[in-house]
Structures are given as structure tokens and as C-alpha cells.
CHARMM internal coordinates of N, CA and C (Angstrom, degrees):
IC EDIT
DIST 1 N 1 CA 1.5324
DIST 1 CA 1 C 1.5894
ANGL 1 N 1 CA 1 C 100.96
DIST 1 C 2 N 1.2836
ANGL 1 CA 1 C 2 N 110.90
DIHE 1 N 1 CA 1 C 2 N 144.16
DIST 2 N 2 CA 1.4694
ANGL 1 C 2 N 2 CA 119.18
DIHE 1 CA 1 C 2 N 2 CA 173.36
DIST 2 CA 2 C 1.5362
ANGL 2 N 2 CA 2 C 110.10
DIHE 1 C 2 N 2 CA 2 C -83.23
DIST 2 C 3 N 1.3204
ANGL 2 CA 2 C 3 N 117.95
DIHE 2 N 2 CA 2 C 3 N 136.63
DIST 3 N 3 CA 1.3751
ANGL 2 C 3 N 3 CA 118.79
DIHE 2 CA 2 C 3 N 3 CA -170.48
DIST 3 CA 3 C 1.5316
ANGL 3 N 3 CA 3 C 105.33
DIHE 2 C 3 N 3 CA 3 C -66.62
DIST 3 C 4 N 1.4335
ANGL 3 CA 3 C 4 N 113.78
DIHE 3 N 3 CA 3 C 4 N 137.54
DIST 4 N 4 CA 1.4185
ANGL 3 C 4 N 4 CA 117.89
DIHE 3 CA 3 C 4 N 4 CA 177.20
DIST 4 CA 4 C 1.4249
ANGL 4 N 4 CA 4 C 112.49
DIHE 3 C 4 N 4 CA 4 C 96.11
DIST 4 C 5 N 1.4381
ANGL 4 CA 4 C 5 N 116.23
DIHE 4 N 4 CA 4 C 5 N -16.48
DIST 5 N 5 CA 1.4685
ANGL 4 C 5 N 5 CA 117.15
DIHE 4 CA 4 C 5 N 5 CA -171.60
DIST 5 CA 5 C 1.7166
ANGL 5 N 5 CA 5 C 101.86
DIHE 4 C 5 N 5 CA 5 C -94.38
DIST 5 C 6 N 1.3451
ANGL 5 CA 5 C 6 N 118.95
DIHE 5 N 5 CA 5 C 6 N 158.74
DIST 6 N 6 CA 1.3475
ANGL 5 C 6 N 6 CA 127.21
DIHE 5 CA 5 C 6 N 6 CA 178.20
DIST 6 CA 6 C 1.5644
ANGL 6 N 6 CA 6 C 109.70
DIHE 5 C 6 N 6 CA 6 C -57.94
DIST 6 C 7 N 1.3210
ANGL 6 CA 6 C 7 N 114.32
DIHE 6 N 6 CA 6 C 7 N 152.52
DIST 7 N 7 CA 1.5089
ANGL 6 C 7 N 7 CA 111.72
DIHE 6 CA 6 C 7 N 7 CA 174.01
DIST 7 CA 7 C 1.4189
ANGL 7 N 7 CA 7 C 115.21
DIHE 6 C 7 N 7 CA 7 C -72.84
DIST 7 C 8 N 1.4253
ANGL 7 CA 7 C 8 N 119.29
DIHE 7 N 7 CA 7 C 8 N 157.03
DIST 8 N 8 CA 1.4086
ANGL 7 C 8 N 8 CA 127.44
DIHE 7 CA 7 C 8 N 8 CA 179.66
DIST 8 CA 8 C 1.5591
ANGL 8 N 8 CA 8 C 110.12
DIHE 7 C 8 N 8 CA 8 C -45.17
DIST 8 C 9 N 1.2322
ANGL 8 CA 8 C 9 N 122.70
DIHE 8 N 8 CA 8 C 9 N 135.12
DIST 9 N 9 CA 1.5370
ANGL 8 C 9 N 9 CA 121.45
DIHE 8 CA 8 C 9 N 9 CA 178.89
DIST 9 CA 9 C 1.4379
ANGL 9 N 9 CA 9 C 112.49
DIHE 8 C 9 N 9 CA 9 C 86.60
DIST 9 C 10 N 1.2031
ANGL 9 CA 9 C 10 N 125.24
DIHE 9 N 9 CA 9 C 10 N -5.04
DIST 10 N 10 CA 1.5149
ANGL 9 C 10 N 10 CA 125.86
DIHE 9 CA 9 C 10 N 10 CA -175.48
DIST 10 CA 10 C 1.5128
ANGL 10 N 10 CA 10 C 107.31
DIHE 9 C 10 N 10 CA 10 C -63.76
DIST 10 C 11 N 1.3038
ANGL 10 CA 10 C 11 N 119.59
DIHE 10 N 10 CA 10 C 11 N -47.83
DIST 11 N 11 CA 1.4844
ANGL 10 C 11 N 11 CA 116.16
DIHE 10 CA 10 C 11 N 11 CA -178.31
DIST 11 CA 11 C 1.6700
ANGL 11 N 11 CA 11 C 115.02
DIHE 10 C 11 N 11 CA 11 C -68.67
DIST 11 C 12 N 1.3317
ANGL 11 CA 11 C 12 N 106.80
DIHE 11 N 11 CA 11 C 12 N -28.76
DIST 12 N 12 CA 1.6712
ANGL 11 C 12 N 12 CA 106.66
DIHE 11 CA 11 C 12 N 12 CA 175.16
DIST 12 CA 12 C 1.4431
ANGL 12 N 12 CA 12 C 109.04
DIHE 11 C 12 N 12 CA 12 C -71.31
DIST 12 C 13 N 1.2397
ANGL 12 CA 12 C 13 N 119.94
DIHE 12 N 12 CA 12 C 13 N -38.75
DIST 13 N 13 CA 1.5327
ANGL 12 C 13 N 13 CA 122.11
DIHE 12 CA 12 C 13 N 13 CA 178.24
DIST 13 CA 13 C 1.5633
ANGL 13 N 13 CA 13 C 109.30
DIHE 12 C 13 N 13 CA 13 C -63.03
DIST 13 C 14 N 1.2623
ANGL 13 CA 13 C 14 N 113.98
DIHE 13 N 13 CA 13 C 14 N -52.21
DIST 14 N 14 CA 1.5104
ANGL 13 C 14 N 14 CA 118.36
DIHE 13 CA 13 C 14 N 14 CA 178.71
DIST 14 CA 14 C 1.3668
ANGL 14 N 14 CA 14 C 112.67
DIHE 13 C 14 N 14 CA 14 C -54.97
DIST 14 C 15 N 1.2660
ANGL 14 CA 14 C 15 N 122.08
DIHE 14 N 14 CA 14 C 15 N -48.14
DIST 15 N 15 CA 1.4945
ANGL 14 C 15 N 15 CA 125.03
DIHE 14 CA 14 C 15 N 15 CA 175.68
DIST 15 CA 15 C 1.4892
ANGL 15 N 15 CA 15 C 116.09
DIHE 14 C 15 N 15 CA 15 C -60.72
DIST 15 C 16 N 1.3620
ANGL 15 CA 15 C 16 N 115.07
DIHE 15 N 15 CA 15 C 16 N -38.36
DIST 16 N 16 CA 1.3827
ANGL 15 C 16 N 16 CA 121.95
DIHE 15 CA 15 C 16 N 16 CA -179.39
DIST 16 CA 16 C 1.5271
ANGL 16 N 16 CA 16 C 110.93
DIHE 15 C 16 N 16 CA 16 C -67.57
DIST 16 C 17 N 1.3973
ANGL 16 CA 16 C 17 N 117.40
DIHE 16 N 16 CA 16 C 17 N -43.54
DIST 17 N 17 CA 1.4069
ANGL 16 C 17 N 17 CA 123.22
DIHE 16 CA 16 C 17 N 17 CA 179.89
DIST 17 CA 17 C 1.4486
ANGL 17 N 17 CA 17 C 105.70
DIHE 16 C 17 N 17 CA 17 C -65.40
DIST 17 C 18 N 1.3546
ANGL 17 CA 17 C 18 N 120.00
DIHE 17 N 17 CA 17 C 18 N -44.18
DIST 18 N 18 CA 1.4656
ANGL 17 C 18 N 18 CA 116.37
DIHE 17 CA 17 C 18 N 18 CA -173.77
DIST 18 CA 18 C 1.5642
ANGL 18 N 18 CA 18 C 109.52
DIHE 17 C 18 N 18 CA 18 C -67.54
DIST 18 C 19 N 1.2844
ANGL 18 CA 18 C 19 N 118.97
DIHE 18 N 18 CA 18 C 19 N -33.34
DIST 19 N 19 CA 1.4586
ANGL 18 C 19 N 19 CA 122.96
DIHE 18 CA 18 C 19 N 19 CA 178.49
DIST 19 CA 19 C 1.4897
ANGL 19 N 19 CA 19 C 108.57
DIHE 18 C 19 N 19 CA 19 C -68.86
DIST 19 C 20 N 1.3260
ANGL 19 CA 19 C 20 N 122.71
DIHE 19 N 19 CA 19 C 20 N -40.85
DIST 20 N 20 CA 1.4383
ANGL 19 C 20 N 20 CA 126.39
DIHE 19 CA 19 C 20 N 20 CA -177.98
DIST 20 CA 20 C 1.6053
ANGL 20 N 20 CA 20 C 106.15
DIHE 19 C 20 N 20 CA 20 C -65.17
DIST 20 C 21 N 1.3069
ANGL 20 CA 20 C 21 N 114.93
DIHE 20 N 20 CA 20 C 21 N -45.70
DIST 21 N 21 CA 1.4516
ANGL 20 C 21 N 21 CA 121.76
DIHE 20 CA 20 C 21 N 21 CA 179.79
DIST 21 CA 21 C 1.5361
ANGL 21 N 21 CA 21 C 110.45
DIHE 20 C 21 N 21 CA 21 C -55.41
DIST 21 C 22 N 1.4042
ANGL 21 CA 21 C 22 N 116.99
DIHE 21 N 21 CA 21 C 22 N -47.76
DIST 22 N 22 CA 1.4775
ANGL 21 C 22 N 22 CA 122.46
DIHE 21 CA 21 C 22 N 22 CA -179.13
DIST 22 CA 22 C 1.5987
ANGL 22 N 22 CA 22 C 107.89
DIHE 21 C 22 N 22 CA 22 C -62.04
DIST 22 C 23 N 1.2893
ANGL 22 CA 22 C 23 N 117.05
DIHE 22 N 22 CA 22 C 23 N -40.78
DIST 23 N 23 CA 1.4446
ANGL 22 C 23 N 23 CA 121.47
DIHE 22 CA 22 C 23 N 23 CA 177.77
DIST 23 CA 23 C 1.5888
ANGL 23 N 23 CA 23 C 112.44
DIHE 22 C 23 N 23 CA 23 C -62.61
DIST 23 C 24 N 1.3416
ANGL 23 CA 23 C 24 N 108.84
DIHE 23 N 23 CA 23 C 24 N -46.25
DIST 24 N 24 CA 1.4877
ANGL 23 C 24 N 24 CA 112.84
DIHE 23 CA 23 C 24 N 24 CA 171.75
DIST 24 CA 24 C 1.4533
ANGL 24 N 24 CA 24 C 114.29
DIHE 23 C 24 N 24 CA 24 C -53.64
DIST 24 C 25 N 1.3305
ANGL 24 CA 24 C 25 N 119.83
DIHE 24 N 24 CA 24 C 25 N -48.10
DIST 25 N 25 CA 1.4604
ANGL 24 C 25 N 25 CA 120.90
DIHE 24 CA 24 C 25 N 25 CA 179.70
DIST 25 CA 25 C 1.5635
ANGL 25 N 25 CA 25 C 110.76
DIHE 24 C 25 N 25 CA 25 C -63.19
DIST 25 C 26 N 1.3053
ANGL 25 CA 25 C 26 N 119.15
DIHE 25 N 25 CA 25 C 26 N -34.95
DIST 26 N 26 CA 1.5131
ANGL 25 C 26 N 26 CA 118.07
DIHE 25 CA 25 C 26 N 26 CA 178.62
DIST 26 CA 26 C 1.5701
ANGL 26 N 26 CA 26 C 112.81
DIHE 25 C 26 N 26 CA 26 C -68.89
DIST 26 C 27 N 1.4023
ANGL 26 CA 26 C 27 N 112.94
DIHE 26 N 26 CA 26 C 27 N -42.03
DIST 27 N 27 CA 1.4321
ANGL 26 C 27 N 27 CA 115.01
DIHE 26 CA 26 C 27 N 27 CA 179.20
DIST 27 CA 27 C 1.5576
ANGL 27 N 27 CA 27 C 109.74
DIHE 26 C 27 N 27 CA 27 C -66.66
DIST 27 C 28 N 1.2756
ANGL 27 CA 27 C 28 N 116.35
DIHE 27 N 27 CA 27 C 28 N -42.62
DIST 28 N 28 CA 1.5089
ANGL 27 C 28 N 28 CA 119.17
DIHE 27 CA 27 C 28 N 28 CA -179.39
DIST 28 CA 28 C 1.4863
ANGL 28 N 28 CA 28 C 108.76
DIHE 27 C 28 N 28 CA 28 C -51.26
DIST 28 C 29 N 1.4172
ANGL 28 CA 28 C 29 N 116.82
DIHE 28 N 28 CA 28 C 29 N -51.23
DIST 29 N 29 CA 1.4678
ANGL 28 C 29 N 29 CA 121.47
DIHE 28 CA 28 C 29 N 29 CA 177.73
DIST 29 CA 29 C 1.5707
ANGL 29 N 29 CA 29 C 113.01
DIHE 28 C 29 N 29 CA 29 C -61.93
DIST 29 C 30 N 1.3280
ANGL 29 CA 29 C 30 N 114.16
DIHE 29 N 29 CA 29 C 30 N -51.90
DIST 30 N 30 CA 1.4640
ANGL 29 C 30 N 30 CA 120.52
DIHE 29 CA 29 C 30 N 30 CA -177.03
DIST 30 CA 30 C 1.5118
ANGL 30 N 30 CA 30 C 112.60
DIHE 29 C 30 N 30 CA 30 C -51.26
DIST 30 C 31 N 1.4348
ANGL 30 CA 30 C 31 N 112.11
DIHE 30 N 30 CA 30 C 31 N -45.86
DIST 31 N 31 CA 1.4755
ANGL 30 C 31 N 31 CA 114.79
DIHE 30 CA 30 C 31 N 31 CA -170.13
DIST 31 CA 31 C 1.4970
ANGL 31 N 31 CA 31 C 109.44
DIHE 30 C 31 N 31 CA 31 C -100.49
DIST 31 C 32 N 1.3171
ANGL 31 CA 31 C 32 N 122.09
DIHE 31 N 31 CA 31 C 32 N 9.97
DIST 32 N 32 CA 1.4136
ANGL 31 C 32 N 32 CA 128.97
DIHE 31 CA 31 C 32 N 32 CA 176.50
DIST 32 CA 32 C 1.6517
ANGL 32 N 32 CA 32 C 110.37
DIHE 31 C 32 N 32 CA 32 C 55.70
DIST 32 C 33 N 1.3872
ANGL 32 CA 32 C 33 N 111.11
DIHE 32 N 32 CA 32 C 33 N 53.13
DIST 33 N 33 CA 1.3809
ANGL 32 C 33 N 33 CA 120.31
DIHE 32 CA 32 C 33 N 33 CA 174.91
DIST 33 CA 33 C 1.4269
ANGL 33 N 33 CA 33 C 116.12
DIHE 32 C 33 N 33 CA 33 C -99.55
DIST 33 C 34 N 1.2947
ANGL 33 CA 33 C 34 N 117.09
DIHE 33 N 33 CA 33 C 34 N 161.29
DIST 34 N 34 CA 1.4461
ANGL 33 C 34 N 34 CA 123.57
DIHE 33 CA 33 C 34 N 34 CA 170.36
DIST 34 CA 34 C 1.4902
ANGL 34 N 34 CA 34 C 116.23
DIHE 33 C 34 N 34 CA 34 C -78.91
DIST 34 C 35 N 1.3122
ANGL 34 CA 34 C 35 N 123.17
DIHE 34 N 34 CA 34 C 35 N 116.52
DIST 35 N 35 CA 1.5187
ANGL 34 C 35 N 35 CA 125.50
DIHE 34 CA 34 C 35 N 35 CA -175.37
DIST 35 CA 35 C 1.5038
ANGL 35 N 35 CA 35 C 103.24
DIHE 34 C 35 N 35 CA 35 C -51.60
DIST 35 C 36 N 1.3484
ANGL 35 CA 35 C 36 N 114.95
DIHE 35 N 35 CA 35 C 36 N 136.35
DIST 36 N 36 CA 1.3960
ANGL 35 C 36 N 36 CA 132.11
DIHE 35 CA 35 C 36 N 36 CA 174.92
DIST 36 CA 36 C 1.5612
ANGL 36 N 36 CA 36 C 111.72
DIHE 35 C 36 N 36 CA 36 C 57.98
DIST 36 C 37 N 1.3702
ANGL 36 CA 36 C 37 N 119.31
DIHE 36 N 36 CA 36 C 37 N 19.79
DIST 37 N 37 CA 1.4922
ANGL 36 C 37 N 37 CA 121.23
DIHE 36 CA 36 C 37 N 37 CA 177.21
DIST 37 CA 37 C 1.5358
ANGL 37 N 37 CA 37 C 108.10
DIHE 36 C 37 N 37 CA 37 C -141.19
DIST 37 C 38 N 1.2988
ANGL 37 CA 37 C 38 N 106.85
DIHE 37 N 37 CA 37 C 38 N 51.58
DIST 38 N 38 CA 1.5320
ANGL 37 C 38 N 38 CA 105.62
DIHE 37 CA 37 C 38 N 38 CA 176.51
DIST 38 CA 38 C 1.5400
ANGL 38 N 38 CA 38 C 111.77
DIHE 37 C 38 N 38 CA 38 C -80.19
DIST 38 C 39 N 1.3127
ANGL 38 CA 38 C 39 N 117.43
DIHE 38 N 38 CA 38 C 39 N 138.39
DIST 39 N 39 CA 1.3971
ANGL 38 C 39 N 39 CA 113.44
DIHE 38 CA 38 C 39 N 39 CA 178.08
DIST 39 CA 39 C 1.5037
ANGL 39 N 39 CA 39 C 118.07
DIHE 38 C 39 N 39 CA 39 C -66.35
DIST 39 C 40 N 1.3323
ANGL 39 CA 39 C 40 N 118.94
DIHE 39 N 39 CA 39 C 40 N 152.19
DIST 40 N 40 CA 1.6052
ANGL 39 C 40 N 40 CA 119.69
DIHE 39 CA 39 C 40 N 40 CA -170.20
DIST 40 CA 40 C 1.5074
ANGL 40 N 40 CA 40 C 110.07
DIHE 39 C 40 N 40 CA 40 C -54.53
DIST 40 C 41 N 1.3662
ANGL 40 CA 40 C 41 N 117.03
DIHE 40 N 40 CA 40 C 41 N -39.32
DIST 41 N 41 CA 1.5744
ANGL 40 C 41 N 41 CA 117.04
DIHE 40 CA 40 C 41 N 41 CA -172.91
DIST 41 CA 41 C 1.6065
ANGL 41 N 41 CA 41 C 105.41
DIHE 40 C 41 N 41 CA 41 C -64.55
DIST 41 C 42 N 1.3354
ANGL 41 CA 41 C 42 N 117.13
DIHE 41 N 41 CA 41 C 42 N -31.94
DIST 42 N 42 CA 1.3816
ANGL 41 C 42 N 42 CA 118.66
DIHE 41 CA 41 C 42 N 42 CA 178.26
DIST 42 CA 42 C 1.4929
ANGL 42 N 42 CA 42 C 117.07
DIHE 41 C 42 N 42 CA 42 C -72.65
DIST 42 C 43 N 1.4140
ANGL 42 CA 42 C 43 N 113.82
DIHE 42 N 42 CA 42 C 43 N -45.73
DIST 43 N 43 CA 1.5805
ANGL 42 C 43 N 43 CA 118.14
DIHE 42 CA 42 C 43 N 43 CA 174.62
DIST 43 CA 43 C 1.5209
ANGL 43 N 43 CA 43 C 108.47
DIHE 42 C 43 N 43 CA 43 C -56.26
DIST 43 C 44 N 1.1786
ANGL 43 CA 43 C 44 N 123.89
DIHE 43 N 43 CA 43 C 44 N -29.84
DIST 44 N 44 CA 1.4605
ANGL 43 C 44 N 44 CA 122.25
DIHE 43 CA 43 C 44 N 44 CA -171.34
DIST 44 CA 44 C 1.5728
ANGL 44 N 44 CA 44 C 115.65
DIHE 43 C 44 N 44 CA 44 C -98.11
DIST 44 C 45 N 1.4167
ANGL 44 CA 44 C 45 N 110.29
DIHE 44 N 44 CA 44 C 45 N 8.62
DIST 45 N 45 CA 1.4829
ANGL 44 C 45 N 45 CA 111.70
DIHE 44 CA 44 C 45 N 45 CA 175.26
DIST 45 CA 45 C 1.5546
ANGL 45 N 45 CA 45 C 115.08
DIHE 44 C 45 N 45 CA 45 C -69.40
DIST 45 C 46 N 1.4134
ANGL 45 CA 45 C 46 N 113.52
DIHE 45 N 45 CA 45 C 46 N 132.87
DIST 46 N 46 CA 1.3792
ANGL 45 C 46 N 46 CA 116.98
DIHE 45 CA 45 C 46 N 46 CA -179.14
DIST 46 CA 46 C 1.4828
ANGL 46 N 46 CA 46 C 114.99
DIHE 45 C 46 N 46 CA 46 C -72.23
DIST 46 C 47 N 1.3364
ANGL 46 CA 46 C 47 N 118.47
DIHE 46 N 46 CA 46 C 47 N -4.28
DIST 47 N 47 CA 1.3742
ANGL 46 C 47 N 47 CA 124.11
DIHE 46 CA 46 C 47 N 47 CA 170.26
DIST 47 CA 47 C 1.5519
ANGL 47 N 47 CA 47 C 117.12
DIHE 46 C 47 N 47 CA 47 C -65.97
DIST 47 C 48 N 1.2422
ANGL 47 CA 47 C 48 N 109.95
DIHE 47 N 47 CA 47 C 48 N -26.54
DIST 48 N 48 CA 1.4891
ANGL 47 C 48 N 48 CA 118.21
DIHE 47 CA 47 C 48 N 48 CA -175.37
DIST 48 CA 48 C 1.6194
ANGL 48 N 48 CA 48 C 112.55
DIHE 47 C 48 N 48 CA 48 C -85.95
DIST 48 C 49 N 1.3729
ANGL 48 CA 48 C 49 N 112.51
DIHE 48 N 48 CA 48 C 49 N -3.69
DIST 49 N 49 CA 1.5784
ANGL 48 C 49 N 49 CA 115.86
DIHE 48 CA 48 C 49 N 49 CA 176.47
DIST 49 CA 49 C 1.4613
ANGL 49 N 49 CA 49 C 109.12
DIHE 48 C 49 N 49 CA 49 C -64.55
DIST 49 C 50 N 1.3603
ANGL 49 CA 49 C 50 N 116.72
DIHE 49 N 49 CA 49 C 50 N -43.19
DIST 50 N 50 CA 1.4602
ANGL 49 C 50 N 50 CA 121.30
DIHE 49 CA 49 C 50 N 50 CA -171.27
DIST 50 CA 50 C 1.5934
ANGL 50 N 50 CA 50 C 105.04
DIHE 49 C 50 N 50 CA 50 C -63.68
DIST 50 C 51 N 1.3855
ANGL 50 CA 50 C 51 N 117.22
DIHE 50 N 50 CA 50 C 51 N -44.33
DIST 51 N 51 CA 1.4355
ANGL 50 C 51 N 51 CA 117.42
DIHE 50 CA 50 C 51 N 51 CA -179.25
DIST 51 CA 51 C 1.5406
ANGL 51 N 51 CA 51 C 109.59
DIHE 50 C 51 N 51 CA 51 C -62.14
DIST 51 C 52 N 1.3285
ANGL 51 CA 51 C 52 N 117.83
DIHE 51 N 51 CA 51 C 52 N -45.85
DIST 52 N 52 CA 1.5263
ANGL 51 C 52 N 52 CA 117.48
DIHE 51 CA 51 C 52 N 52 CA -178.58
DIST 52 CA 52 C 1.5816
ANGL 52 N 52 CA 52 C 110.44
DIHE 51 C 52 N 52 CA 52 C -60.57
DIST 52 C 53 N 1.3016
ANGL 52 CA 52 C 53 N 114.43
DIHE 52 N 52 CA 52 C 53 N -40.58
DIST 53 N 53 CA 1.4729
ANGL 52 C 53 N 53 CA 116.47
DIHE 52 CA 52 C 53 N 53 CA -175.75
DIST 53 CA 53 C 1.6111
ANGL 53 N 53 CA 53 C 108.34
DIHE 52 C 53 N 53 CA 53 C -69.68
DIST 53 C 54 N 1.3005
ANGL 53 CA 53 C 54 N 117.72
DIHE 53 N 53 CA 53 C 54 N -33.73
DIST 54 N 54 CA 1.4435
ANGL 53 C 54 N 54 CA 121.49
DIHE 53 CA 53 C 54 N 54 CA 179.45
DIST 54 CA 54 C 1.6147
ANGL 54 N 54 CA 54 C 105.11
DIHE 53 C 54 N 54 CA 54 C -69.68
DIST 54 C 55 N 1.2412
ANGL 54 CA 54 C 55 N 117.65
DIHE 54 N 54 CA 54 C 55 N -37.09
DIST 55 N 55 CA 1.5435
ANGL 54 C 55 N 55 CA 117.06
DIHE 54 CA 54 C 55 N 55 CA 173.46
DIST 55 CA 55 C 1.4211
ANGL 55 N 55 CA 55 C 116.23
DIHE 54 C 55 N 55 CA 55 C -61.49
DIST 55 C 56 N 1.3711
ANGL 55 CA 55 C 56 N 118.67
DIHE 55 N 55 CA 55 C 56 N -36.61
DIST 56 N 56 CA 1.5009
ANGL 55 C 56 N 56 CA 124.70
DIHE 55 CA 55 C 56 N 56 CA 179.52
DIST 56 CA 56 C 1.6172
ANGL 56 N 56 CA 56 C 103.60
DIHE 55 C 56 N 56 CA 56 C -70.35
DIST 56 C 57 N 1.2127
ANGL 56 CA 56 C 57 N 115.57
DIHE 56 N 56 CA 56 C 57 N -47.41
DIST 57 N 57 CA 1.5073
ANGL 56 C 57 N 57 CA 122.52
DIHE 56 CA 56 C 57 N 57 CA -179.74
DIST 57 CA 57 C 1.5309
ANGL 57 N 57 CA 57 C 107.44
DIHE 56 C 57 N 57 CA 57 C -51.23
DIST 57 C 58 N 1.3181
ANGL 57 CA 57 C 58 N 109.50
DIHE 57 N 57 CA 57 C 58 N -51.13
DIST 58 N 58 CA 1.6642
ANGL 57 C 58 N 58 CA 113.80
DIHE 57 CA 57 C 58 N 58 CA 179.28
DIST 58 CA 58 C 1.4633
ANGL 58 N 58 CA 58 C 108.94
DIHE 57 C 58 N 58 CA 58 C -59.44
DIST 58 C 59 N 1.2491
ANGL 58 CA 58 C 59 N 123.64
DIHE 58 N 58 CA 58 C 59 N -40.71
DIST 59 N 59 CA 1.4661
ANGL 58 C 59 N 59 CA 121.64
DIHE 58 CA 58 C 59 N 59 CA -179.32
DIST 59 CA 59 C 1.5103
ANGL 59 N 59 CA 59 C 111.90
DIHE 58 C 59 N 59 CA 59 C -65.79
DIST 59 C 60 N 1.3546
ANGL 59 CA 59 C 60 N 114.73
DIHE 59 N 59 CA 59 C 60 N -29.45
DIST 60 N 60 CA 1.4964
ANGL 59 C 60 N 60 CA 117.71
DIHE 59 CA 59 C 60 N 60 CA -178.66
DIST 60 CA 60 C 1.5412
ANGL 60 N 60 CA 60 C 113.12
DIHE 59 C 60 N 60 CA 60 C -91.17
DIST 60 C 61 N 1.3440
ANGL 60 CA 60 C 61 N 118.02
DIHE 60 N 60 CA 60 C 61 N 3.73
DIST 61 N 61 CA 1.5130
ANGL 60 C 61 N 61 CA 118.39
DIHE 60 CA 60 C 61 N 61 CA -171.97
DIST 61 CA 61 C 1.5496
ANGL 61 N 61 CA 61 C 106.90
DIHE 60 C 61 N 61 CA 61 C -79.65
DIST 61 C 62 N 1.2331
ANGL 61 CA 61 C 62 N 121.62
DIHE 61 N 61 CA 61 C 62 N -33.33
DIST 62 N 62 CA 1.3992
ANGL 61 C 62 N 62 CA 126.25
DIHE 61 CA 61 C 62 N 62 CA -177.58
DIST 62 CA 62 C 1.6274
ANGL 62 N 62 CA 62 C 108.93
DIHE 61 C 62 N 62 CA 62 C -87.60
DIST 62 C 63 N 1.3568
ANGL 62 CA 62 C 63 N 120.14
DIHE 62 N 62 CA 62 C 63 N 145.33
DIST 63 N 63 CA 1.3803
ANGL 62 C 63 N 63 CA 118.89
DIHE 62 CA 62 C 63 N 63 CA 176.25
DIST 63 CA 63 C 1.5494
ANGL 63 N 63 CA 63 C 110.43
DIHE 62 C 63 N 63 CA 63 C -67.46
DIST 63 C 64 N 1.3142
ANGL 63 CA 63 C 64 N 115.98
DIHE 63 N 63 CA 63 C 64 N 143.74
DIST 64 N 64 CA 1.5432
ANGL 63 C 64 N 64 CA 120.07
DIHE 63 CA 63 C 64 N 64 CA 172.32
DIST 64 CA 64 C 1.3870
ANGL 64 N 64 CA 64 C 112.86
DIHE 63 C 64 N 64 CA 64 C -89.95
DIST 64 C 65 N 1.2604
ANGL 64 CA 64 C 65 N 120.17
DIHE 64 N 64 CA 64 C 65 N 148.83
DIST 65 N 65 CA 1.5112
ANGL 64 C 65 N 65 CA 119.57
DIHE 64 CA 64 C 65 N 65 CA 174.96
DIST 65 CA 65 C 1.5291
ANGL 65 N 65 CA 65 C 109.06
DIHE 64 C 65 N 65 CA 65 C -65.46
DIST 65 C 66 N 1.4007
ANGL 65 CA 65 C 66 N 110.90
DIHE 65 N 65 CA 65 C 66 N 151.13
DIST 66 N 66 CA 1.3622
ANGL 65 C 66 N 66 CA 118.91
DIHE 65 CA 65 C 66 N 66 CA 176.64
DIST 66 CA 66 C 1.5864
ANGL 66 N 66 CA 66 C 110.28
DIHE 65 C 66 N 66 CA 66 C -80.84
DIST 66 C 67 N 1.2487
ANGL 66 CA 66 C 67 N 116.39
DIHE 66 N 66 CA 66 C 67 N 142.48
DIST 67 N 67 CA 1.5871
ANGL 66 C 67 N 67 CA 121.66
DIHE 66 CA 66 C 67 N 67 CA 174.09
DIST 67 CA 67 C 1.4785
ANGL 67 N 67 CA 67 C 107.97
DIHE 66 C 67 N 67 CA 67 C -117.17
DIST 67 C 68 N 1.2639
ANGL 67 CA 67 C 68 N 116.45
DIHE 67 N 67 CA 67 C 68 N 154.31
DIST 68 N 68 CA 1.5239
ANGL 67 C 68 N 68 CA 126.93
DIHE 67 CA 67 C 68 N 68 CA 178.67
DIST 68 CA 68 C 1.4713
ANGL 68 N 68 CA 68 C 107.47
DIHE 67 C 68 N 68 CA 68 C -84.28
END
COOR INIT
IC SEED 1 N 1 CA 1 C
IC BUILD
């Protein structure tokens, strides 16, 4: 790693978190939920698994920069 550069995987994690945040926003609106205040039973719904994996796939869809 070059001094002062972000650690390896930084861009992947950033993209993944951004994509998950966007999915969160869509589900919040779609299901008429309060942002950041989902009930526990809603948080644990298996139906959200597909949405989360789609967000991860979206983060992986573009090539990541190579680091030394």
C-alpha cells in the first residue's frame, strides 16, 4: 500500500455501503416505513435478502481500481 492511499478494498466497501443505503431508501418508501426506525420484525424479513444481494451485485458490477 502506498502511504496516504486508502486501504485495499476501500472502494468496494464504499460502493457496497452506498448501494445498500440506496436500497434502504427504496424499501423505506415502498413499504411506508420511517427512515432508520424499522421495526425489528421488518428488519429480519427474509424478503429483504434479495434486495441486499442485488445491492452487493450492483457494487461489484463496475471494475474496481487496482491497488499496489
